[in-house]
C-alpha positions as CSV (number, residue, x, y, z in Angstrom):
1,M,17.7,-20.1,-17.0
2,L,19.9,-22.4,-18.9
3,A,21.3,-19.5,-21.1
4,S,22.0,-17.6,-17.8
5,Y,23.8,-20.6,-16.4
6,F,26.0,-21.1,-19.4
7,L,26.7,-17.4,-19.7
8,A,27.7,-17.2,-16.1
9,R,30.1,-20.3,-16.7
10,R,31.7,-18.5,-19.5
11,L,32.2,-15.2,-17.6
12,L,32.9,-16.1,-14.1
13,H,35.7,-18.2,-12.6
14,P,34.4,-21.0,-10.3
15,G,37.2,-20.0,-7.7
16,N,39.6,-22.1,-5.8
17,E,38.7,-24.4,-3.0
18,G,40.0,-21.9,-0.3
19,D,37.9,-19.0,-1.8
20,R,34.6,-20.7,-0.5
21,T,32.9,-19.8,-3.8
22,L,30.6,-22.7,-3.7
23,E,29.3,-21.6,-0.3
24,V,28.8,-18.1,-1.3
25,A,27.1,-19.0,-4.6
26,G,24.8,-21.2,-2.7
27,N,23.9,-18.6,-0.1
28,V,23.1,-16.2,-2.7
29,A,21.0,-18.6,-4.8
30,V,19.0,-19.6,-1.6
31,R,18.3,-16.0,-0.6
32,V,17.3,-14.7,-3.9
33,A,15.2,-17.8,-4.6
34,T,13.3,-17.4,-1.4
35,L,12.5,-13.7,-2.2
36,H,11.6,-14.7,-5.7
37,S,9.2,-17.4,-4.6
38,L,7.6,-15.1,-2.1
39,I,7.0,-12.6,-4.9
40,L,5.6,-15.3,-7.3
41,G,3.3,-16.6,-4.6
42,L,1.9,-13.2,-3.6
43,V,1.3,-12.0,-7.1
44,Y,-0.3,-15.5,-8.2
45,A,-2.7,-15.4,-5.3
46,Q,-3.6,-11.8,-6.0
47,E,-4.2,-12.5,-9.7
48,L,-6.2,-15.7,-9.0
49,D,-8.4,-13.8,-6.4
50,D,-9.1,-10.9,-8.9
51,Y,-9.9,-13.5,-11.6
52,K,-12.3,-15.2,-9.3
53,G,-13.8,-11.8,-8.3
54,V,-14.5,-10.9,-12.0
55,R,-16.3,-14.2,-12.5
56,S,-18.4,-13.6,-9.4
57,T,-19.1,-10.0,-10.6
58,L,-20.4,-11.3,-13.9
59,I,-23.0,-13.5,-12.1
60,E,-24.0,-10.6,-9.9
61,E,-24.5,-8.3,-12.8
62,T,-26.6,-10.6,-14.7
63,V,-28.7,-11.3,-11.6
64,A,-29.2,-7.5,-11.3
65,I,-30.1,-7.2,-15.0
66,S,-32.6,-10.2,-14.6
67,D,-34.2,-8.5,-11.5
68,V,-34.8,-5.2,-13.3
69,F,-36.2,-7.0,-16.4
70,N,-38.7,-9.0,-14.3
71,D,-39.6,-6.3,-11.8
72,A,-40.4,-3.9,-14.7
73,R,-42.9,-6.5,-15.8
74,R,-44.3,-6.7,-12.3
75,Y,-44.6,-2.9,-12.2
76,G,-46.6,-2.9,-15.4
77,G,-47.7,0.0,-17.4
78,A,-45.7,2.0,-20.0
79,I,-42.3,1.2,-18.4
80,V,-42.3,-2.4,-19.3
81,T,-41.4,-2.3,-23.1
82,P,-38.6,0.5,-23.0
83,V,-37.0,-1.0,-19.9
84,Q,-36.9,-4.5,-21.1
85,E,-35.8,-3.5,-24.7
86,G,-33.2,-1.3,-23.2
87,L,-31.7,-4.1,-21.2
88,S,-31.8,-6.4,-24.3
89,R,-29.8,-3.9,-26.1
90,Y,-27.5,-3.2,-23.3
91,V,-26.5,-7.0,-22.9
92,S,-26.2,-7.3,-26.6
93,V,-23.6,-4.5,-26.7
94,V,-21.8,-6.0,-23.7
95,V,-21.4,-9.3,-25.5
96,N,-20.9,-8.0,-29.1
97,E,-18.8,-5.0,-28.5
98,E,-17.7,-4.3,-24.9
99,W,-16.0,-7.8,-24.3
100,E,-13.6,-7.3,-27.0
101,G,-12.9,-3.7,-25.9
102,L,-12.0,-4.9,-22.4
103,A,-9.7,-7.5,-23.9
104,D,-7.9,-4.8,-25.9
105,G,-7.7,-2.5,-22.9
106,K,-10.2,0.0,-24.3
107,G,-12.4,0.0,-21.3
108,L,-16.2,0.0,-21.0
109,S,-18.2,0.6,-24.1
110,P,-19.9,4.0,-24.3
111,R,-22.8,2.4,-26.2
112,A,-23.4,0.2,-23.2
113,W,-23.4,3.1,-20.9
114,Q,-25.9,5.0,-23.1
115,E,-28.3,2.0,-23.0
116,W,-27.9,1.8,-19.3
117,E,-28.7,5.6,-19.0
118,R,-31.8,5.1,-20.9
119,V,-33.0,2.4,-18.6
120,Y,-32.1,4.5,-15.6
121,D,-34.0,7.4,-17.0
122,H,-37.2,5.4,-17.4
123,V,-36.9,4.0,-13.9
124,L,-36.3,7.5,-12.4
125,D,-39.4,8.8,-14.1
126,L,-41.7,6.3,-12.3
127,A,-44.5,7.8,-10.4
128,P,-45.8,4.9,-8.2
129,T,-49.4,5.2,-6.8
130,T,-49.7,2.0,-4.8
131,D,-47.7,0.3,-2.1
132,R,-46.7,-2.5,-4.6
133,Q,-45.4,0.2,-7.2
134,R,-43.6,2.1,-4.5
135,Y,-41.8,-0.9,-3.3
136,L,-40.9,-2.0,-6.9
137,S,-39.8,1.6,-7.9
138,T,-37.3,1.6,-5.0
139,R,-36.1,-1.8,-5.9
140,L,-35.8,-1.0,-9.5
141,K,-33.6,2.1,-8.7
142,D,-31.3,0.0,-6.5
143,R,-30.9,-2.8,-8.9
144,V,-30.2,-0.4,-11.8
145,T,-27.5,1.4,-9.9
146,A,-26.1,-1.9,-8.8
147,I,-25.6,-2.7,-12.6
148,A,-23.4,0.5,-12.9
149,K,-21.3,-0.6,-9.8
150,Y,-20.8,-4.2,-11.2
151,R,-19.7,-2.7,-14.6
152,Q,-17.0,-0.7,-12.9
153,L,-15.9,-3.7,-11.1
154,R,-15.6,-5.5,-14.2
155,E,-13.4,-2.9,-15.8
156,A,-11.1,-2.7,-12.7
157,P,-8.8,-5.6,-13.6
158,T,-8.0,-4.0,-17.0
159,T,-7.0,-0.6,-15.6
160,S,-4.9,-1.6,-12.4
161,R,-1.9,-3.1,-14.3
162,F,1.6,-3.4,-12.7
163,S,3.4,-5.5,-15.3
164,G,6.6,-3.3,-15.2
165,L,6.8,-3.5,-11.4
166,F,6.3,-7.4,-11.4
167,W,7.9,-8.8,-14.6
168,A,11.2,-7.0,-14.1
169,P,12.0,-8.5,-10.7
170,A,10.5,-11.8,-11.7
171,I,12.7,-12.3,-14.8
172,I,15.8,-10.7,-13.0
173,G,15.4,-13.2,-10.1
174,L,15.4,-16.2,-12.4
175,I,18.5,-14.9,-14.1
176,I,20.3,-14.4,-10.7
177,V,19.2,-17.8,-9.4
178,S,20.3,-19.7,-12.4
179,S,23.6,-17.8,-12.7
180,A,24.5,-18.7,-9.0
181,F,24.6,-22.4,-10.1
182,Y,27.5,-21.7,-12.4
183,V,29.9,-23.3,-9.8
184,Y,28.4,-26.7,-10.6
185,R,29.5,-28.6,-13.6
186,P,27.0,-28.9,-16.5
187,S,26.3,-32.6,-15.9
188,R,23.1,-34.2,-17.2
189,T,21.7,-34.4,-13.7
190,H,22.4,-30.8,-12.9
191,L,21.0,-29.6,-16.2
192,V,17.9,-31.6,-15.8
193,L,17.3,-30.3,-12.2
194,L,17.9,-26.7,-13.3
195,G,15.6,-27.2,-16.3
196,L,12.9,-28.6,-14.1
197,F,13.1,-25.6,-11.7
198,G,13.0,-23.2,-14.7
199,A,10.0,-25.0,-16.2
200,Y,8.0,-24.9,-13.0
201,S,8.8,-21.2,-12.7
202,G,7.7,-20.7,-16.2
203,V,4.3,-22.5,-15.5
204,I,3.8,-20.2,-12.5
205,L,4.6,-17.1,-14.7
206,F,2.3,-18.2,-17.4
207,F,-0.7,-18.5,-15.1
208,I,0.1,-15.1,-13.6
209,F,0.1,-13.7,-17.2
210,A,-3.1,-15.6,-18.0
211,F,-4.9,-14.3,-15.1
212,G,-3.6,-10.6,-15.6
213,N,-6.4,-9.8,-18.1
214,P,-9.5,-12.0,-17.6
215,Y,-11.1,-10.8,-20.9
216,A,-8.0,-11.9,-23.2
217,N,-6.4,-15.1,-24.0
218,P,-5.0,-17.3,-22.7
219,G,-7.1,-17.1,-19.5
220,K,-10.2,-15.5,-21.3
221,L,-13.4,-15.6,-19.4
222,E,-16.3,-15.9,-21.8
223,P,-19.5,-13.7,-21.3
224,R,-21.7,-16.9,-20.7
225,P,-23.9,-15.5,-18.0
226,F,-24.8,-12.6,-20.4
227,Q,-25.4,-15.1,-23.3
228,H,-27.6,-17.1,-21.1
229,L,-29.7,-14.0,-20.5
230,L,-30.0,-13.3,-24.2
231,K,-31.2,-16.9,-24.7
232,G,-33.5,-16.8,-21.7
233,D,-35.3,-13.8,-20.2
234,L,-34.3,-11.2,-22.6
235,G,-35.0,-13.5,-25.6
236,I,-32.7,-11.9,-28.2
237,P,-30.1,-14.1,-30.1
238,V,-26.4,-13.3,-29.9
239,L,-25.3,-11.7,-33.0
240,T,-21.6,-12.2,-33.0
241,T,-19.8,-15.2,-34.6
242,P,-19.3,-18.4,-32.6
243,N,-15.5,-18.0,-32.9
244,R,-15.5,-14.9,-30.7
245,L,-17.7,-16.1,-28.0
246,F,-17.8,-19.9,-27.8
247,T,-14.1,-20.9,-28.3
248,Q,-11.1,-20.3,-26.2
């Protein structure tokens, strides 16, 4: 913003008193700043809402996985071991492989899909004979399909990107607003106030950028619900290094 201000001071003439240049510059700055603030506010709210939605989806998916894991035990029989082991492998792949792939924009892991498919096939092959088993069979199918839905919801923020459509008007708006102040002398007070406005705008832009991809830094969401599953119900230790999963 300061660079735009000083460049405008160099290229543009402040005008004479009768030209009403000061009034025109002020009106332009106010109108552009209003539109710019509206854009920043709407995008910030949308990105924050998506970020919170991903966090809720993680919890919902882990709940569904835990339900399938425990209901398979309640169902009993030959299904217990393959379903529980398949879920353990699935969560391990999500934590150790899929998370980094989402951060890099590679999408969901094919290996995780394969593990989910194996679990789903075992559930589809169920042949219940009692009312208890029939209820659990229906519930298992519903919860396994819910896992697939939550997976796709997790991937959505990494595929619906609009960076070019947002960042161009955001940066151009800052340039125009700061350039419109060229009519004011570069006194210490004016530069401090302009710098504060630029700093606050930069903070908002930073958080929008941080929330843009919830799986990458600087606003990275850690797969802690899945890690708790591995340490709890699923009982398999996390195989990745601590730097990848427990630091931000």
